[in-house]
Steps between C-alpha positions, in 0.01 A plus 500: 500500500386149590852361466634772727231443762553123499879517516572808708207590719333165570533348845804272508679688222881484519505877453312559826653472844180564689177694493475803273409759761652818362560658163874440538428124543316500168773705329764254620302206357440680170866592453614149591260340251581746219873445548454121492268518197733729304838350588488158666213288369564224249286533190420212267484716188853626579646147504456487878727800555433803711386811310824671602718214369298481178539873439875484570537208255298688236717811520823298513399319180373807316758761591817293495798562277460487124623202298855546365405574139237757598736666747761567232265657242527874455203724459426619146 
């Protein structure tokens, strides 16, 4: 909660374009921050990749084609 308040709602935040006067202003800030946090931020524990890029790399590596010898085996 503190991270969200400091990054999204605090005065001078890049997610704000002015005062938060209405509920729709707050909703716009929340959606912008959540989208950035989930898709665009660089994360040090992900080798400075975005979460989206890291997930794509993970699935590409783990669901790729089988090695040649495993692909030619027949089921028992």
